[in-house]
C-alpha positions in Angstrom: -8.0 -6.1 -101.0 -5.4 -3.5 -101.9 -2.3 -2.9 -99.8 -2.5 0.7 -98.6 0.5 2.6 -97.3 -1.3 6.0 -97.1 -5.0 5.2 -97.3 -7.1 5.5 -94.2 -10.0 3.4 -93.3 -12.7 3.6 -90.6 -11.8 2.3 -87.2 -9.4 3.5 -84.4 -9.7 7.1 -85.3 -9.1 6.9 -89.1 -11.1 8.7 -91.8 -14.0 7.1 -93.6 -12.4 6.5 -97.0 -12.8 2.8 -97.9 -11.1 1.5 -101.1 -12.2 -1.7 -102.8 -10.5 -4.7 -101.3 -8.6 -6.8 -104.0 -6.1 -9.1 -102.2 -8.2 -11.4 -100.1 -11.8 -12.3 -101.1 -14.5 -13.3 -98.7 -16.9 -16.1 -99.9 -20.1 -14.9 -101.4 -23.2 -14.6 -99.2 -24.6 -17.6 -101.0 -21.4 -19.6 -100.2 -21.6 -18.6 -96.6 -25.2 -19.6 -96.3 -24.4 -23.0 -97.9 -21.5 -23.5 -95.5 -23.6 -22.7 -92.4 -26.4 -24.9 -93.6 -23.9 -27.8 -94.1 -22.4 -27.1 -90.7 -25.8 -27.2 -89.0 -27.0 -30.3 -91.0 -23.9 -32.4 -90.5 -23.7 -31.4 -86.8 -27.3 -32.3 -86.2 -26.9 -35.6 -88.0 -23.9 -36.4 -85.9 -25.8 -35.5 -82.7 -28.8 -37.7 -83.8 -26.5 -40.6 -84.4 -25.0 -39.8 -81.0 -28.4 -40.0 -79.4 -29.0 -43.4 -81.0 -25.5 -44.6 -80.1 -25.3 -43.3 -76.6 -28.7 -42.5 -75.1 -28.4 -39.4 -72.8 -29.6 -39.1 -69.3 -32.9 -37.6 -68.4 -33.1 -33.9 -67.6 -34.1 -34.6 -64.0 -31.0 -36.9 -63.5 -28.7 -34.3 -65.1 -30.0 -31.5 -62.9 -29.6 -33.6 -59.8 -25.9 -34.1 -60.4 -24.9 -30.6 -61.6 -22.0 -28.9 -59.8 -22.7 -25.2 -59.7 -19.2 -24.3 -58.7 -17.9 -25.5 -62.1 -20.9 -24.0 -63.9 -19.9 -20.6 -62.6 -16.4 -21.1 -64.1 -17.7 -21.6 -67.7 -18.5 -17.9 -68.6 -15.1 -16.5 -67.5 -13.2 -19.3 -69.3 -15.2 -18.6 -72.5 -14.5 -14.9 -72.2 -10.8 -15.7 -71.7 -10.9 -17.8 -74.9 -12.0 -14.8 -76.9 -9.6 -12.4 -75.2 -6.6 -14.7 -75.7 -7.6 -15.2 -79.4 -7.5 -11.4 -79.8 -4.3 -10.9 -77.8 -2.4 -13.2 -80.2 -2.9 -10.6 -82.9 -2.8 -7.5 -80.7 0.8 -8.3 -79.8 1.6 -7.6 -83.4 -1.0 -4.8 -84.1 0.5 -2.5 -81.4 1.5 0.5 -83.5 5.2 -0.4 -83.4 5.4 -3.8 -85.2 2.3 -3.3 -87.3 -0.5 -0.7 -87.6 -2.2 -0.1 -84.2 -5.5 -2.0 -83.9 -7.3 -2.1 -80.5 -7.7 -5.3 -78.5 -11.4 -5.0 -79.0 -11.1 -5.0 -82.8 -8.7 -7.9 -82.7 -11.3 -9.8 -80.6 -13.9 -8.9 -83.2 -11.6 -10.2 -86.0 -11.1 -13.4 -84.1 -14.9 -13.9 -83.8 -15.2 -13.3 -87.6 -12.5 -16.0 -88.0 -14.5 -18.5 -85.9 -17.6 -17.8 -88.0 -16.0 -18.3 -91.4 -14.1 -21.3 -90.0 -17.5 -22.8 -89.2 -18.8 -22.1 -92.7 -15.8 -23.5 -94.6 -13.8 -26.7 -94.5 -10.7 -26.9 -92.3 -10.1 -24.8 -89.2 -7.8 -22.4 -91.1 -10.6 -21.4 -93.4 -11.6 -18.3 -91.3 -8.4 -16.3 -92.2 -10.0 -14.1 -94.9 -12.7 -12.9 -92.5 -10.1 -12.0 -89.9 -8.0 -10.1 -92.4 -11.1 -8.3 -93.6 -12.1 -7.0 -90.2 -8.5 -6.0 -89.5 -8.4 -4.1 -92.8 -11.7 -2.4 -91.9 -10.0 -1.3 -88.6 -7.0 0.4 -90.3 -4.5 -2.4 -91.0 -3.2 -3.2 -94.4 -4.1 -6.5 -96.0 -0.4 -7.4 -96.2 -0.1 -6.9 -92.5 -3.1 -9.2 -91.8 -1.4 -11.8 -93.9 1.9 -11.3 -92.2 0.2 -11.7 -88.7 -1.6 -14.8 -89.9 1.7 -16.4 -91.0 3.4 -15.6 -87.7 0.5 -17.0 -85.7 0.5 -20.1 -87.9 4.1 -20.6 -86.9 2.9 -20.3 -83.2 0.2 -22.9 -83.9 2.7 -25.3 -85.4 4.7 -25.0 -82.1 1.5 -25.7 -80.2 0.8 -28.8 -82.3 4.4 -30.0 -81.6 3.8 -29.6 -77.8 0.3 -31.1 -78.1 1.6 -34.1 -80.0 4.2 -34.8 -77.4 1.7 -34.3 -74.6 -0.7 -36.8 -76.1 2.0 -39.4 -76.4 3.0 -38.9 -72.8 -0.4 -38.4 -71.1 -2.5 -41.2 -72.6 -2.2 -44.4 -70.5 -2.0 -47.7 -72.3 -5.1 -49.1 -70.5 -7.4 -46.3 -71.8 -7.8 -47.9 -75.3 -6.6 -51.2 -76.7 -2.9 -51.5 -77.1 -3.3 -51.3 -80.9 -5.3 -48.1 -80.8 -2.8 -46.4 -78.4 0.1 -47.5 -80.6 -1.7 -46.1 -83.6 -2.4 -42.8 -81.9 1.2 -42.5 -80.7 2.5 -43.5 -84.2 0.2 -40.9 -85.8 1.4 -38.1 -83.5 5.0 -39.2 -84.0 4.6 -38.7 -87.7 2.9 -35.3 -87.0 5.9 -34.3 -84.9 8.3 -35.2 -87.7 6.2 -33.2 -90.2 6.0 -30.1 -88.0 9.7 -30.2 -87.4 10.3 -30.5 -91.1 8.0 -27.5 -91.8 9.7 -25.4 -89.1 13.1 -26.4 -90.5 11.9 -25.4 -94.0 11.0 -22.0 -92.6 14.3 -21.6 -90.9 16.5 -23.0 -93.7 14.6 -22.2 -97.0 17.6 -22.6 -99.4 18.4 -26.1 -98.1 14.8 -27.1 -98.2 14.3 -26.0 -101.8 17.5 -27.8 -102.8 16.2 -31.0 -101.1 12.8 -30.7 -102.9 14.6 -30.3 -106.3 16.7 -33.3 -105.5 13.7 -35.4 -104.7 12.0 -34.4 -107.9 15.1 -34.8 -110.1 16.2 -38.2 -108.7 12.9 -39.9 -107.7 9.8 -38.3 -109.2 10.8 -37.2 -112.7 10.1 -40.6 -114.1 6.4 -39.9 -113.7 5.2 -37.5 -116.4 2.4 -36.1 -114.3 4.7 -35.4 -111.3 7.4 -34.0 -113.6 5.0 -31.4 -114.9 4.2 -30.3 -111.3 7.8 -29.8 -110.4 8.2 -26.1 -111.2 4.7 -25.2 -109.8 5.3 -27.0 -106.5 8.8 -25.5 -106.1 7.5 -22.0 -106.9 4.6 -22.3 -104.5 6.9 -23.6 -101.7 9.5 -20.9 -102.4 6.7 -18.2 -102.3 5.4 -19.5 -98.9 8.8 -19.8 -97.3 9.9 -16.3 -98.6 6.7 -14.7 -97.2 7.2 -16.4 -93.8 10.9 -15.4 -93.7 9.9 -11.8 -94.5 7.2 -11.8 -91.7 9.7 -13.3 -89.3 12.4 -10.8 -90.1 10.0 -7.9 -89.9 8.8 -9.1 -86.5 12.3 -9.7 -85.1 13.4 -6.2 -86.3 10.6 -4.3 -84.6 9.7 -6.5 -81.6 11.8 -9.4 -80.5 9.6 -10.4 -77.6 6.5 -10.6 -79.8 7.3 -14.1 -81.2 7.8 -15.6 -77.7 4.6 -13.8 -76.6 2.6 -15.3 -79.5 3.9 -18.8 -78.8 2.9 -18.5 -75.1 -0.5 -17.0 -75.9 -1.1 -19.8 -78.4 -0.3 -22.4 -75.8 -2.5 -20.5 -73.2 -5.4 -20.3 -75.8 -5.6 -24.0 -76.5 -4.9 -24.9 -72.9 -7.9 -22.8 -72.0 -10.0 -24.5 -74.6 -9.1 -27.8 -73.1 -10.0 -26.5 -69.6 -13.4 -25.4 -70.8 -14.1 -29.0 -71.8 -12.8 -30.3 -68.5 -14.9 -27.8 -66.5 -18.0 -28.8 -68.5 -17.4 -32.5 -67.5 -17.0 -31.5 -63.8 -20.1 -29.2 -64.1 -22.1 -32.3 -65.1 -21.0 -33.9 -61.8 -18.5 -36.4 -63.1 -14.8 -36.4 -61.8 -12.2 -37.1 -64.5 -8.4 -37.2 -64.2 -7.2 -33.9 -65.7 -4.1 -35.3 -67.3 -6.0 -38.1 -69.1 -8.6 -35.6 -70.3 -5.9 -33.3 -71.6 -4.4 -36.1 -73.6 -7.8 -37.0 -75.1 -8.3 -33.3 -76.0 -4.9 -33.2 -77.7 -5.9 -36.3 -79.8 -9.3 -34.7 -80.7 -7.9 -31.4 -81.8 -5.5 -33.3 -84.1 -8.5 -35.1 -85.6 -10.6 -32.0 -86.2 -8.1 -29.3 -87.0 -7.8 -30.5 -90.6 -11.2 -32.1 -90.9 -12.6 -31.4 -94.5 -16.1 -30.4 -93.3 -17.4 -26.9 -92.4 -16.3 -26.2 -88.8 -15.2 -29.9 -88.5 -18.9 -30.7 -88.2 -19.7 -34.3 -87.8 -16.0 -35.2 -87.1 -16.0 -33.1 -83.9 -19.2 -34.6 -82.5 -18.5 -38.2 -83.4 -14.8 -38.0 -82.2 -15.9 -36.4 -79.0 -18.4 -39.2 -78.3 -15.9 -41.9 -79.2 -12.9 -40.5 -77.3 -14.8 -39.3 -74.2 -16.6 -42.7 -73.9 -13.3 -43.8 -72.2 -13.7 -41.5 -69.3 -17.5 -40.5 -69.2 -20.6 -42.6 -68.6 -22.6 -43.1 -71.8 -25.6 -41.0 -70.5 -23.4 -37.9 -70.4 -21.6 -38.2 -73.7 -24.1 -36.4 -76.0 -24.9 -33.7 -73.4 -21.2 -33.0 -72.9 -20.6 -32.9 -76.7 -23.5 -30.4 -77.2 -22.2 -28.1 -74.4 -18.6 -28.4 -75.5 -19.4 -27.6 -79.1 -21.6 -24.7 -78.1 -19.1 -23.0 -75.8 -16.0 -23.6 -77.9 -17.4 -23.1 -81.5 -21.1 -22.3 -82.0 -21.4 -19.3 -79.6 -18.3 -17.7 -81.1 -19.5 -18.4 -84.7 -22.9 -16.8 -83.9 -21.2 -13.6 -82.6 -18.7 -13.6 -85.5 -21.4 -14.1 -88.1 -23.3 -11.1 -86.7 -20.1 -8.9 -86.7 -19.1 -9.9 -90.2 -22.5 -9.6 -91.9 -23.2 -6.3 -90.2 -19.8 -4.9 -91.3 -20.3 -6.1 -94.8 -23.7 -4.3 -95.0 -22.1 -1.2 -93.5 -19.4 -1.3 -96.1 -22.1 -1.6 -98.9 -23.9 1.5 -97.5 -20.7 3.5 -97.4 -20.2 2.8 -101.1 -23.8 3.6 -101.9 -24.5 0.0 -103.1 -26.6 -1.1 -100.1 
């Protein structure tokens, strides 16, 4: 996609001239189809294993214990999830910091992100789809990348808070002492890594000097590592410089935006956790909210960097394993199906329709469809 300072694109009142995108490429339709097929196949396989591992309750038994008060809360919480996801970007795309893009179009971009994240490995794989929709609505590609970097910083702050919450909220009696210690040790390491990343963003020159020192004193003895020195340092420097530019741009035009993004990120994931809790209560089973929150923090840490499309398989199996500590076995598979549907699958379906429809529309506008 090309960066456009003077070119208009459709959306939010712009003209209908659409240049060829060159900066961020979406996967091919074939790659998208393969990713979705893998997502479905791995998810179904995990659910089948879950049925064998923890047999679910009968439909009659489930209906008898449903709590309709909590069922009624699920739709507004899911809607809030989508609105918060869009608001994180609307704070920046307000016409003052970045090009104005309406809240509705930011929500559409978030849906596209969810879809592509389900079709590619790692939760961050949906970024190009989000940038594409923002570009189609009048934003420059460079602005979409800048907004993604700023929101990534907000996500790091969330993971920092989430890691601390998991270490504090999980009681020792929930798992064996060894498992709890391993979880806390893992999140302790994650906290250190996040703090180092944030420090690198805040103090780029000191970070680059430290990396050069590590290479020159410790790693240069390995021929393979020595060859990667310049490439690693250049990539690190490029990433830090881009983040610093994004941060400086945001601070110059809207100082409150950074705080708003951090707060919206915390609210977004807190709402996702609450959706899971409400599903449990809707199934008629009381669960301590603080313990459930701690388990959700652990699970997100497991699935956020999972190397499967949409964390398929990892999400389902980790849900069954973790929630077995607070849910009866006959509810585990049902809970996991509902939780995955309302937090991932539904948004991916909507995002897929939006992205594929817009790509076909773009092809028609160019006379190639």
